[in-house]
C-alpha positions as CSV (number, residue, x, y, z in Angstrom):
1,X,-3.4,-4.5,5.2
2,X,-5.3,-1.5,4.1
3,X,-4.3,1.2,1.5
4,X,-5.2,4.7,2.7
5,X,-6.4,7.8,0.8
6,X,-2.6,9.0,0.9
7,X,-2.0,6.4,-2.0
8,X,-0.8,8.1,-5.0
9,X,-1.4,5.1,-7.3
10,X,2.2,4.7,-8.4
11,X,1.9,1.0,-8.6
12,X,5.1,0.2,-6.5
13,X,3.0,-2.1,-4.3
14,X,1.5,-3.9,-7.1
15,X,5.0,-4.5,-8.7
16,X,6.5,-5.9,-5.4
17,X,3.6,-7.9,-4.0
18,X,4.7,-11.6,-4.1
19,X,1.1,-13.0,-4.2
20,X,-0.5,-10.4,-6.5
21,X,-3.0,-9.3,-3.7
22,X,-3.1,-5.7,-4.7
23,X,-5.6,-4.5,-7.3
24,X,-6.7,-1.2,-8.7
25,X,-9.8,0.2,-7.0
26,X,-11.0,3.5,-8.5
27,X,-8.3,6.1,-8.1
28,X,-6.1,4.1,-5.6
29,X,-5.3,0.5,-5.0
30,X,-6.9,-2.0,-2.6
31,X,-5.5,-5.1,-0.8
32,X,-7.5,-8.4,-1.6
33,X,-8.2,-11.3,0.5
34,X,-5.2,-13.1,-0.9
35,X,-2.9,-10.9,1.1
36,X,-0.5,-12.9,3.3
37,X,0.5,-10.0,5.5
38,X,4.2,-10.4,4.4
39,X,4.4,-6.5,4.6
40,X,6.5,-6.2,1.4
41,X,4.0,-3.5,0.2
42,X,4.4,-1.6,3.5
43,X,8.1,-1.5,3.1
44,X,8.1,-0.4,-0.6
45,X,5.3,2.3,-0.5
46,X,7.1,5.7,-1.1
47,X,4.3,7.6,0.7
48,X,3.6,5.1,3.6
49,X,-0.1,4.7,2.5
50,X,-0.4,1.1,3.6
51,X,-1.2,0.3,7.1
52,X,-2.1,-2.8,9.2
């Protein structure tokens, strides 16, 4: 998973990630290696800023 520049840093993905694999990275968030590709973040992102 990757978080694109469209990220508005709302924190929704961080809140819903079951493995805490999303962290702050400058003005947006980033997906860490702990990601299990469950896609919860993709489904919850209000601006579709998370892609495969």
